[in-house]
Residue frames relative to the residue before (quaternion, step in Angstrom):
aa qw qx qy qz dx dy dz
M 1.0000 0.0000 0.0000 0.0000 0.00 0.00 0.00
I 0.0136 -0.8105 0.5833 -0.0516 3.61 -0.79 1.10
Q 0.2916 -0.7411 0.5856 0.1512 3.51 -0.92 0.96
V 0.0931 -0.8237 0.5593 -0.0075 3.60 -0.64 1.15
G 0.1945 -0.7389 0.6348 0.1151 3.49 -1.11 0.70
I 0.0701 -0.8183 0.5694 0.0348 3.59 -0.81 0.90
I 0.0442 -0.8191 0.5611 -0.1109 3.48 -0.65 1.29
S 0.0376 0.7884 -0.6139 0.0096 3.60 -1.12 0.53
D 0.8519 0.2394 -0.1259 0.4483 3.51 -1.40 0.13
T 0.1701 0.7937 -0.5636 0.1529 3.56 0.65 1.00
H 0.1693 -0.8343 0.5117 0.1162 3.63 1.17 -0.49
S 0.7218 -0.4474 0.2376 0.4716 3.58 0.94 0.92
Y 0.6300 0.5255 -0.3304 0.4666 3.59 1.21 0.21
I 0.1788 0.7266 -0.6590 0.0756 3.53 -1.08 0.88
D 0.1075 -0.7996 0.5908 -0.0012 3.58 -0.97 0.74
D 0.7341 -0.4439 0.3162 0.4050 3.46 -1.45 0.16
R 0.6109 0.5678 -0.3591 0.4188 3.56 1.06 -0.53
I 0.6439 0.5064 -0.3058 0.4852 3.51 0.96 -0.87
I 0.6465 0.5065 -0.3100 0.4790 3.66 0.92 -0.94
E 0.6929 0.4856 -0.3180 0.4278 3.62 0.76 -0.90
H 0.6783 0.4946 -0.2794 0.4659 3.57 1.00 -0.80
L 0.7476 0.4088 -0.2314 0.4694 3.61 1.08 -0.55
K 0.4287 0.7644 -0.4097 0.2531 3.50 1.38 -0.23
D 0.7196 0.4084 -0.2530 0.5014 3.67 1.09 -0.60
C 0.5075 0.6421 -0.4460 0.3624 3.60 1.06 0.16
D 0.4662 -0.6662 0.5333 0.2335 3.49 -1.35 0.85
E 0.7816 0.0363 -0.0189 0.6224 3.60 1.27 -0.60
I 0.1920 -0.7644 0.5973 0.1486 3.49 -1.32 0.39
W 0.1092 -0.7878 0.5999 0.0869 3.58 -0.75 0.82
H 0.1729 -0.7608 0.6249 0.0293 3.53 -0.88 1.19
A 0.1885 -0.8198 0.5348 0.0805 3.61 -0.59 1.18
G 0.8067 -0.4024 0.1699 0.3981 3.56 0.88 1.02
D 0.7358 0.2990 -0.3271 0.5121 3.46 -1.36 0.50
I 0.0747 0.8385 -0.5184 0.1504 3.50 0.89 1.18
G 0.3272 -0.7773 0.4760 0.2495 3.58 0.87 -0.94
T 0.8139 -0.1041 0.1307 0.5565 3.56 0.49 -1.18
E 0.6002 -0.5344 0.4688 0.3667 3.55 -1.29 0.28
E 0.6109 0.5820 -0.3637 0.3948 3.55 1.04 -0.64
V 0.5690 0.5632 -0.3684 0.4726 3.57 1.20 -0.61
M 0.6692 0.5262 -0.2809 0.4432 3.57 0.87 -1.01
S 0.6913 0.4829 -0.2874 0.4542 3.50 0.91 -1.04
A 0.5916 0.5358 -0.3643 0.4798 3.65 1.20 -0.49
L 0.6910 0.4575 -0.3051 0.4691 3.62 0.89 -0.86
K 0.6372 0.5247 -0.3441 0.4475 3.58 0.92 -0.92
A 0.5973 0.5408 -0.3800 0.4543 3.72 1.02 -0.60
I 0.6782 0.4885 -0.2980 0.4611 3.72 1.09 -0.38
A 0.7626 -0.2109 0.2033 0.5768 3.56 0.85 -1.00
P 0.6409 -0.5122 0.3527 0.4500 3.55 -1.11 0.25
V 0.2519 -0.7882 0.5552 0.0844 3.56 -1.04 0.90
R 0.0992 -0.7195 0.6799 0.1009 3.53 -1.17 0.72
A 0.0443 0.8306 -0.5460 0.0999 3.64 -0.73 0.96
V 0.2031 -0.7122 0.6523 0.1614 3.45 -1.37 0.48
Y 0.4508 -0.6496 0.5099 0.3388 3.57 -1.14 0.32
G 0.3609 -0.7292 0.5552 0.1726 3.48 -1.43 0.55
N 0.7212 -0.4456 0.3148 0.4268 3.56 -1.25 -0.01
I 0.7039 0.4518 -0.2782 0.4723 3.61 1.18 -0.44
D 0.5270 0.6608 -0.3843 0.3714 3.56 1.31 -0.30
N 0.4825 -0.7004 0.4788 0.2179 3.44 -1.13 1.02
G 0.7198 -0.4638 0.2954 0.4236 3.62 -1.28 0.19
K 0.5821 0.5701 -0.3699 0.4465 3.60 1.15 -0.61
L 0.6903 0.4664 -0.2714 0.4820 3.58 0.90 -0.95
R 0.6426 0.5396 -0.2921 0.4588 3.53 1.04 -0.77
M 0.6245 0.5129 -0.3053 0.5037 3.51 1.20 -0.59
E 0.7090 0.4633 -0.2647 0.4610 3.64 1.02 -0.75
Y 0.7992 0.2490 -0.0673 0.5429 3.49 0.93 -1.00
P 0.4087 -0.7301 0.4692 0.2825 3.71 -0.82 0.84
E 0.6524 -0.5088 0.3914 0.4029 3.50 -1.41 0.07
E 0.7779 0.0639 -0.0261 0.6246 3.54 1.26 -0.70
Q 0.2787 -0.7121 0.6345 0.1125 3.46 -1.38 0.63
I 0.0722 0.7471 -0.6606 0.0138 3.65 -0.87 0.75
F 0.2010 0.7762 -0.5718 0.1736 3.60 -0.69 1.11
T 0.3050 -0.7059 0.6015 0.2164 3.66 -1.26 0.32
L 0.0429 0.7554 -0.6479 0.0884 3.45 -1.10 1.03
E 0.8386 0.0309 -0.0539 0.5413 3.58 -0.90 0.97
G 0.6967 -0.4966 0.2913 0.4279 3.59 0.98 0.66
L 0.6191 0.4978 -0.3421 0.5019 3.54 1.35 0.34
K 0.3192 -0.7361 0.5685 0.1818 3.50 -1.08 0.86
I 0.0846 -0.8227 0.5622 -0.0003 3.55 -0.60 1.08
Y 0.1116 -0.7754 0.6212 0.0193 3.46 -1.13 0.98
M 0.0405 -0.8207 0.5648 -0.0766 3.56 -0.65 1.16
I 0.1113 0.7465 -0.6365 0.1591 3.53 -0.88 1.20
H 0.5694 -0.6270 0.3973 0.3535 3.57 -1.04 0.59
I 0.7848 0.2245 -0.0969 0.5694 3.60 0.63 -1.14
G 0.0991 0.8428 -0.5228 0.0804 3.56 -0.54 1.11
G 0.3666 -0.6917 0.5506 0.2898 3.64 0.90 -0.64
Y 0.4218 -0.6694 0.5590 0.2481 3.55 -1.32 -0.19
P 0.5801 -0.5517 0.4570 0.3876 3.58 -1.24 0.56
P 0.6643 -0.2639 -0.6989 -0.0257 1.61 -1.81 1.61
R 0.5210 0.6965 -0.3385 0.3590 3.50 1.41 0.11
Y 0.2148 0.7513 -0.5933 0.1935 3.53 0.66 1.06
T 0.5756 -0.5566 0.4320 0.4151 3.54 -1.25 0.24
T 0.6385 -0.5215 0.3571 0.4392 3.66 -1.11 0.41
K 0.6261 0.5251 -0.3558 0.4535 3.64 0.91 -0.75
L 0.7234 0.4247 -0.2944 0.4579 3.61 0.84 -0.92
K 0.6065 0.5305 -0.4094 0.4279 3.62 0.96 -0.40
K 0.5994 0.5065 -0.3611 0.5038 3.68 1.14 -0.61
R 0.6573 0.5320 -0.3294 0.4200 3.57 0.77 -0.82
L 0.6624 0.4907 -0.2886 0.4869 3.49 0.93 -1.06
D 0.6376 0.5191 -0.3336 0.4612 3.66 0.88 -0.62
E 0.6576 0.5008 -0.2976 0.4777 3.60 1.14 -0.80
V 0.7336 0.4026 -0.2514 0.4864 3.52 0.78 -1.00
N 0.1291 -0.8356 0.5236 0.1045 3.63 0.99 -0.68
P 0.1318 0.8317 -0.5253 0.1223 3.61 0.80 1.06
N 0.4592 -0.6244 0.5372 0.3327 3.45 -1.46 0.28
I 0.7708 0.1648 -0.0777 0.6105 3.58 1.23 -0.66
F 0.1443 -0.7895 0.5953 0.0377 3.46 -0.96 1.01
I 0.0841 -0.8039 0.5883 0.0229 3.74 -0.42 1.17
C 0.1092 0.7599 -0.6380 0.0599 3.49 -1.13 0.85
G 0.2541 -0.7356 0.5930 0.2064 3.56 -1.36 0.07
H 0.4486 0.7734 -0.4184 0.1598 3.41 -0.78 -1.35
S 0.7406 0.4450 -0.2359 0.4449 3.61 0.59 -0.98
H 0.2680 -0.7443 0.5345 0.2975 3.55 1.16 -0.80
I 0.5970 0.5446 -0.3702 0.4582 3.68 1.22 0.31
L 0.4157 -0.7185 0.5243 0.1899 3.54 -0.66 1.33
K 0.2047 0.7750 -0.5785 0.1509 3.59 -0.67 0.97
V 0.0063 -0.7347 0.6781 0.0186 3.61 -1.10 0.81
I 0.0806 0.8282 -0.5426 0.1149 3.48 -0.46 1.25
P 0.3297 -0.6972 0.5749 0.2731 3.61 -0.81 0.72
D 0.2367 -0.7460 0.6073 0.1366 3.60 -0.87 0.90
Q 0.2581 -0.8127 0.5037 0.1386 3.62 0.04 1.21
K 0.6619 0.5265 -0.3315 0.4181 3.59 0.93 -0.79
R 0.7872 0.2700 -0.1706 0.5275 3.61 0.98 -0.71
N 0.4248 -0.7327 0.4655 0.2569 3.57 1.32 0.35
L 0.5563 0.5730 -0.4190 0.4320 3.55 0.80 1.07
L 0.3661 -0.6647 0.5927 0.2698 3.60 -1.33 0.25
H 0.2264 -0.7682 0.5945 0.0719 3.47 -0.74 1.28
I 0.0454 0.8131 -0.5799 0.0243 3.63 -0.76 1.00
N 0.0187 -0.7222 0.6914 0.0082 3.55 -1.06 0.94
P 0.3199 -0.8087 0.4611 0.1760 3.55 -0.53 1.16
G 0.5122 -0.6008 0.4224 0.4453 3.52 1.37 -0.09
A 0.5347 -0.5961 0.4538 0.3910 3.65 -1.05 -0.52
A 0.3226 -0.7546 0.5538 0.1408 3.46 -1.20 0.91
G 0.6291 0.5499 -0.3259 0.4423 3.49 1.28 -0.29
R 0.5829 -0.6097 0.4301 0.3216 3.50 -1.41 -0.13
H 0.6212 0.5177 -0.3441 0.4772 3.58 1.27 -0.08
G 0.6062 0.5257 -0.4300 0.4138 3.45 -0.95 1.13
F 0.5952 -0.6050 0.4162 0.3263 3.48 -1.36 -0.01
H 0.4137 0.7184 -0.4592 0.3193 3.59 1.35 0.00
H 0.3775 -0.7293 0.5043 0.2671 3.61 -1.07 0.31
Q 0.7636 0.2639 -0.1129 0.5784 3.53 1.16 -0.89
R 0.3156 -0.7046 0.5939 0.2264 3.57 -0.91 0.76
T 0.0071 -0.8080 0.5863 -0.0573 3.62 -0.86 1.07
I 0.0904 -0.7064 0.6974 0.0811 3.36 -1.60 0.33
I 0.2795 -0.7328 0.5833 0.2113 3.69 -1.21 0.18
K 0.0794 -0.7603 0.6410 0.0689 3.40 -1.22 0.62
M 0.1015 0.8054 -0.5814 0.0550 3.47 -1.05 0.70
V 0.3779 -0.6837 0.5589 0.2784 3.52 -1.25 0.26
L 0.2122 -0.7075 0.6582 0.1456 3.55 -1.21 0.69
D 0.0942 0.8071 -0.5694 0.1248 3.58 -0.65 1.10
D 0.8644 -0.1384 0.0911 0.4748 3.54 -0.71 1.12
G 0.8010 -0.3545 0.1786 0.4481 3.54 0.76 0.99
K 0.7228 0.3942 -0.2141 0.5256 3.54 1.43 -0.02
P 0.3309 -0.6614 0.6117 0.2811 3.66 -1.02 0.64
K 0.0390 -0.8000 0.5969 -0.0467 3.49 -1.08 0.97
D 0.8436 0.2423 -0.1131 0.4657 3.52 -1.24 0.26
L 0.2492 0.7908 -0.5354 0.1609 3.57 0.97 0.68
K 0.0757 0.8044 -0.5861 0.0611 3.61 -0.80 0.88
V 0.4091 -0.6519 0.6009 0.2157 3.54 -1.20 0.86
V 0.0906 -0.7317 0.6711 0.0775 3.44 -1.15 0.93
E 0.2418 -0.7538 0.5962 0.1337 3.48 -0.92 1.16
L 0.2669 -0.8325 0.4758 0.0963 3.51 -0.77 1.07
G 0.6913 -0.4158 0.2527 0.5343 3.51 1.46 -0.18
K 0.6690 -0.4513 0.3934 0.4403 3.52 -1.33 0.13
R 0.5647 -0.5896 0.4614 0.3474 3.55 -1.18 0.73
A 0.7506 0.4224 -0.2376 0.4491 3.65 0.74 -0.81
S 0.4654 0.7152 -0.4350 0.2873 3.61 1.14 -0.16
I 0.3430 -0.7275 0.5549 0.2124 3.46 -1.14 0.66
D 0.2883 -0.7967 0.5114 0.1434 3.66 -0.66 1.04
């Protein structure tokens, strides 16, 4: 059993709320638009991090983190990339890649829109944790936490971190 925190679109921002909510996680997955290495250092101080770069990430972050992550954990195959769309409106390229990878869970960010959608056609769970940072058009900063246990995602919960424009 593994507790996972899923975060995206920090855009160089991390605060005590994020750290507090992720402190009990065994792993943290960052779905891109990290912004700065300081964000990753703060997350790595909590738990091991798997991350992909996003469209705003600089060359240094792109050298350290791949465009996509494919891994298996607790009997589940996970595919993570920053720009992904939503079922069934994936790009042609991404549809092909999802069919090749055949993941159980697909994680993406980019839109700043929190969504958890079962993709019946591909038999996967699509997760976009929304945006944890303060940059963008979203109103509420969010992350997702869930448990992976014996081939099943369980206890998925949305954590609201506060309004995007609030001053901490």
